[in-house]
C-alpha positions, 0 to 999 in steps of 0.5 A: 357509069357504064358497064364497069364490070366488063373487062377492058379488052387490050389493043389487039394490035399490041398483042398480036405475035408476028412470026416470019416464015423463016422463024417457023422454019427454024422452030422445032416441030416437036414444040406446040403452042398450047394456050389455055384461054380459061387460065388467061381469063382467070389471070385477068385483073378483076374490076369492080363497079364503083357504087360511090363514084363521081356520079354519086356526088349529089347523094353526098351533097343532099345527105350533108345538107339534110344532116346539117339542117336536121342537126341544127334544128335538134341542137336549137331545140335542146339548147334553147333557154326555156328548156326544162331539165326535169323533162329530159335529164339526158340532155348533155348526152343528146347534145353531144350526139347532135354535135357529132352528127352535125360535124359528120355532116359538114365533112361529108362533101369534102370526102365525096369522090365526085370532087376531083379538084386537088385539095390541101392535105391538111383539109383532107386529114381534118375531114377524115379525123372529124369523119371517124372521130365523131362516129366513134364518139357517138358509139361510145356515148350511146354505149355509156348511156346504155350502161350507166343510164340514170346514173349518168345524168342524175348528178349523183357523182359530181362532174361525172358527165363532164369528165366522162364526155371529155374522156370519150371524145379524147379516146375517139380523137385518138382512135381517129388518128390512124386513118387521119395519118393515112389520108392522101391527096396524091390522086387528086382527091381525098382518099385513104391509102394504107401503104406498107409503112402504115400497116400498124395504123391500118390494124388499129383503124380496123380494130377500132371500127370492128370493136365499136361499130360491130362488137359493141352493139352485139355486146349490149344485146348479149348483156341485155339478154343475159340480165333479162334472163337472170332478172337481177340488174336493169342495165343496160337500158334499152332505148331508141338510140340503139338504132344508131348502130344499124347504120354503122354495124355493116361498116365495121363488118366490111372493114374487117373482111376487107382487111382479111382479104388484103392480108391474104388471111381470107382468100377469095377464089373468084372475081365475083366474090371480090366484086360482091365484097366491094359492093358491100363496102360501098353500100355500108359506107352509104348507109353510114353516111345516112346516119347523119340524117337519121341521128337527129330523128332518133334524138327527137324521138328519144326526147319525145318519149322521155318528155312523155314519161317525165311530165306526169311525175313533174311538180305542178309549177313545171307543168303549168303553162308560161304566162305568155301562153296564159295571156294569149289564152285569155284574149 
């Protein structure tokens, strides 16, 4: 990458002021040229070091491959014909989370900055729609699962899980439309550029990210602390899936900070502060990308904990080994 923090020096030949002797003869001696070089340095453009640049293409490819592989394994385990619903009644939620994580993994290479070949605008729009819609859907699913808990998968309300799932995914797709419409391929690669005409779309996108990636987990933690203090309600139910927000919480925070800076609501007085914000944005994006690798592991751990809790309470026929396993044991 090189030293990208070093300001590019201008060509000295283009900035030299060439004055002839006759000009100085006509110049009034009462005027003095007094340049403040510190002010000139402060007015120079602030250039940040891009952490996720063209050299980070292997990171995008490896994260995508691992996410697809891990998500596929989890989906196969959850959708296999011999799966016992009694062991893990939360399977519909787990399947949707695995689908969302796998879809995210598929579009990760499309949005990699190292792919500088000109892509179609339709593919760029689709990639950004899947990127944010799948992430928002996972956040909504985890939030609803934490609030409803056993009611969501116990079948007490007919078709509750199906209706809720359709509604959550529809909301996630609608929330992903602003960034989708702002996608751009004019610079040779897929990126997001909120111009002045898309100011309302930028506000909606930032609010959605901040609300569901940052405020939602804080709200769940606050509600759990309050209910534990009062000792009245068991919800929200804490589980290992809450760790998913660790990967997206910084992204919501940096999106909000970047919007405040761009709208000049928050003024960064130094170039170092701007460079730090840019670095935090790239780190938050890298952490969000890693969620596609971590989510299948969280789902596997959740299933393991649910199965270990449910097996002692299952009836005897469910816990008995299959006939194929029994014949193998006799031989």
